Legacy VTK file of the C-alpha trace (Angstrom):
# vtk DataFile Version 3.0
C-alpha trace
ASCII
DATASET POLYDATA
POINTS 238 float
-24.091 -15.211 1.066
-25.141 -18.344 -0.791
-25.590 -21.909 0.347
-24.983 -25.367 -1.024
-28.553 -25.787 -2.234
-27.978 -22.922 -4.714
-26.128 -25.546 -6.757
-28.977 -28.075 -6.964
-30.010 -27.007 -10.508
-26.434 -27.608 -11.691
-26.102 -30.887 -9.769
-29.361 -32.223 -11.198
-27.949 -31.870 -14.718
-24.722 -33.774 -14.051
-25.683 -36.249 -11.313
-25.674 -39.136 -13.796
-21.911 -38.695 -14.125
-20.803 -37.082 -10.846
-21.634 -37.624 -7.192
-22.274 -34.017 -6.184
-21.566 -32.672 -2.700
-22.939 -29.196 -1.949
-21.447 -28.053 1.361
-22.370 -24.891 3.227
-19.376 -22.744 4.116
-19.106 -21.610 7.757
-21.820 -19.084 8.592
-23.795 -20.008 5.476
-26.929 -22.122 5.180
-27.041 -24.525 8.128
-23.327 -24.477 8.945
-22.798 -22.822 12.313
-20.315 -25.368 13.663
-17.651 -22.753 14.346
-18.149 -20.438 17.321
-19.125 -16.925 16.273
-16.005 -15.621 18.049
-13.711 -17.742 15.833
-11.685 -15.477 13.505
-12.017 -16.439 9.855
-9.180 -16.576 7.351
-8.412 -18.469 4.173
-6.201 -21.045 5.882
-9.107 -21.972 8.161
-11.509 -22.253 5.224
-9.110 -24.328 3.091
-8.349 -26.613 6.018
-12.090 -27.117 6.495
-12.506 -28.219 2.874
-9.524 -30.560 3.278
-11.010 -32.000 6.457
-14.424 -32.588 4.839
-12.882 -34.425 1.884
-10.794 -36.516 4.271
-13.718 -37.379 6.534
-15.680 -38.606 3.530
-12.661 -40.669 2.373
-12.910 -39.238 -1.122
-9.245 -38.885 -1.988
-9.171 -36.207 -4.699
-12.249 -34.367 -6.013
-13.309 -31.999 -8.781
-13.598 -28.795 -6.741
-15.853 -25.981 -7.939
-16.356 -22.542 -6.433
-18.109 -19.307 -7.297
-16.927 -15.796 -6.337
-15.706 -15.998 -2.713
-16.166 -19.770 -2.883
-13.875 -19.742 -5.891
-11.217 -17.895 -3.952
-11.497 -20.515 -1.212
-11.376 -23.353 -3.761
-8.233 -21.890 -5.328
-6.616 -21.446 -1.918
-7.498 -25.076 -1.095
-6.022 -26.382 -4.354
-2.745 -24.607 -3.647
-2.539 -25.535 0.033
-3.871 -29.108 -0.241
-3.075 -30.158 -3.835
-3.529 -33.847 -3.046
-7.250 -33.194 -2.520
-7.970 -31.676 -5.925
-8.341 -33.624 -9.173
-9.448 -30.554 -11.118
-10.513 -27.018 -10.280
-13.505 -25.048 -11.571
-13.558 -21.338 -10.777
-16.566 -19.188 -11.691
-16.460 -15.410 -11.483
-13.487 -15.559 -9.192
-10.074 -14.017 -8.629
-6.661 -14.926 -7.173
-6.832 -11.764 -5.084
-5.570 -8.200 -5.287
-1.893 -7.712 -6.057
-1.161 -4.136 -4.925
-0.867 -3.512 -1.182
-2.666 -0.159 -1.319
-5.551 -1.624 -3.321
-5.865 -4.465 -0.792
-6.032 -1.993 2.097
-8.677 0.047 0.285
-10.795 -3.023 -0.451
-10.557 -4.231 3.148
-11.706 -0.808 4.368
-14.601 -0.824 1.898
-15.741 -4.260 3.036
-15.503 -3.165 6.672
-17.922 -0.359 5.746
-20.245 -2.888 4.079
-20.172 -5.001 7.254
-20.993 -2.043 9.492
-23.831 -0.986 7.196
-25.262 -4.502 7.207
-25.335 -4.565 10.994
-26.869 -1.090 11.161
-29.521 -1.519 8.451
-30.327 -5.214 8.812
-30.180 -8.071 6.354
-33.219 -7.206 4.218
-32.205 -3.629 3.392
-28.602 -4.649 2.794
-29.606 -7.366 0.332
-31.764 -4.966 -1.672
-28.802 -2.589 -2.026
-26.326 -5.420 -2.682
-28.215 -6.781 -5.671
-28.537 -3.311 -7.178
-24.766 -3.232 -7.703
-23.672 -3.262 -11.370
-22.072 -6.678 -10.798
-25.532 -8.260 -10.487
-27.436 -6.303 -13.140
-27.836 -9.314 -15.412
-29.923 -11.017 -12.719
-32.556 -8.298 -13.102
-33.511 -9.878 -16.427
-34.883 -12.833 -14.432
-37.298 -11.293 -11.883
-38.442 -14.598 -10.377
-34.879 -15.861 -9.980
-33.733 -12.555 -8.494
-36.657 -12.546 -6.042
-35.855 -16.111 -4.962
-32.155 -15.303 -4.527
-32.926 -12.213 -2.453
-35.375 -14.073 -0.221
-32.835 -16.822 0.420
-30.048 -14.348 1.171
-32.260 -12.427 3.593
-32.463 -15.566 5.754
-28.758 -15.317 6.567
-27.619 -14.312 10.018
-26.511 -10.643 9.837
-23.766 -11.087 12.418
-22.193 -13.947 10.492
-22.572 -12.196 7.150
-20.925 -9.033 8.460
-18.088 -11.155 9.842
-17.610 -12.966 6.525
-17.729 -9.804 4.394
-15.089 -8.193 6.597
-12.777 -11.064 7.520
-12.864 -12.870 4.155
-12.630 -9.678 2.122
-10.446 -9.872 -1.002
-8.480 -7.146 0.764
-7.514 -9.628 3.484
-6.766 -12.534 1.182
-3.113 -13.044 0.284
-2.601 -12.498 -3.432
-2.337 -15.885 -5.139
-1.217 -14.518 -8.505
2.436 -15.585 -7.937
1.295 -19.145 -7.124
-0.910 -19.852 -10.156
1.943 -21.495 -12.041
2.123 -24.172 -9.329
-1.330 -25.533 -10.199
-0.683 -28.940 -11.765
-4.320 -29.979 -12.276
-6.706 -28.957 -15.074
-8.385 -25.643 -14.250
-11.639 -24.521 -15.863
-12.236 -20.762 -15.633
-15.842 -19.681 -16.233
-17.225 -16.152 -16.525
-20.243 -14.509 -18.086
-19.639 -12.318 -21.128
-21.667 -9.517 -19.513
-19.324 -9.625 -16.519
-16.413 -7.799 -18.128
-14.255 -7.602 -15.003
-14.261 -11.330 -14.320
-14.063 -12.271 -17.990
-10.824 -10.304 -18.192
-9.593 -11.842 -14.945
-10.283 -15.356 -16.267
-8.237 -14.664 -19.391
-5.389 -13.167 -17.340
-5.398 -16.128 -14.946
-5.282 -18.602 -17.818
-2.030 -17.040 -18.993
-0.449 -18.020 -15.661
-1.984 -21.507 -15.177
-0.321 -24.372 -17.088
-3.489 -26.418 -17.792
-6.184 -23.741 -17.931
-9.287 -23.590 -20.104
-11.402 -20.429 -20.295
-15.125 -20.488 -21.047
-16.866 -17.137 -21.479
-20.634 -17.707 -21.518
-22.551 -15.417 -23.900
-25.440 -13.307 -22.596
-24.665 -14.172 -18.962
-23.383 -12.141 -16.026
-21.615 -12.829 -12.749
-23.954 -15.681 -11.737
-23.600 -18.158 -14.601
-24.526 -21.170 -12.458
-27.784 -19.457 -11.444
-28.664 -17.853 -14.779
-27.658 -20.779 -16.999
-27.452 -23.949 -14.818
-27.858 -26.446 -17.673
-25.132 -24.783 -19.736
-22.881 -24.545 -16.679
-23.391 -28.257 -15.974
-22.624 -29.104 -19.595
-19.253 -27.412 -19.206
-18.495 -29.629 -16.214
-19.567 -32.812 -17.980
-17.689 -32.134 -21.215
-14.550 -30.395 -19.922
-13.671 -32.609 -16.938
LINES 1 239
238 0 1 2 3 4 5 6 7 8 9 10 11 12 13 14 15 16 17 18 19 20 21 22 23 24 25 26 27 28 29 30 31 32 33 34 35 36 37 38 39 40 41 42 43 44 45 46 47 48 49 50 51 52 53 54 55 56 57 58 59 60 61 62 63 64 65 66 67 68 69 70 71 72 73 74 75 76 77 78 79 80 81 82 83 84 85 86 87 88 89 90 91 92 93 94 95 96 97 98 99 100 101 102 103 104 105 106 107 108 109 110 111 112 113 114 115 116 117 118 119 120 121 122 123 124 125 126 127 128 129 130 131 132 133 134 135 136 137 138 139 140 141 142 143 144 145 146 147 148 149 150 151 152 153 154 155 156 157 158 159 160 161 162 163 164 165 166 167 168 169 170 171 172 173 174 175 176 177 178 179 180 181 182 183 184 185 186 187 188 189 190 191 192 193 194 195 196 197 198 199 200 201 202 203 204 205 206 207 208 209 210 211 212 213 214 215 216 217 218 219 220 221 222 223 224 225 226 227 228 229 230 231 232 233 234 235 236 237
């Protein structure tokens, strides 16, 4: 439910070394170029990233993604390896391996989507950020308020579509493909985010050129909670 401008605090810290592009994914921010009836899947999203890089004549880029954006970045790196110079994944996952667990997660996200449409964006966001995954954000009331207000501006129809159609339960598991990543991969997670810290360590065991950075006293949103430290990782590890 984020947008490219969420990354401005990180970009401002590393703009003297990198030219930073902060795109909005379809249905996010100001990106409504796809028709609302267009089904979404990870091939479509990866092809969109590939097309953007090609249109800008950039060759290969350092590609960073957070959470769902990380899943899309990983999918892009595997499908369009010529576009990726290095990969930075924050609080992200290669997907769910077991078929039954994927079906259960897809069903859960379908319920989230229906609830969003029934209750509206504002009520959904309040519930969403009360999940344990985001508890560390509650230590920063002003940041949390700003994040909530921004997320409440999203279109509920698009958000419901994204939550359902881009659910981890509908993403092919990329665990078997991690060994094919030939570029350096930086895996970032907050130490307070135990689930994704463990996932980062497990992923690193499968990726030939992986580096894991677990950020102390930070949760699922490292780039929001600690933007300067996050940027320092990019500058020093790439």
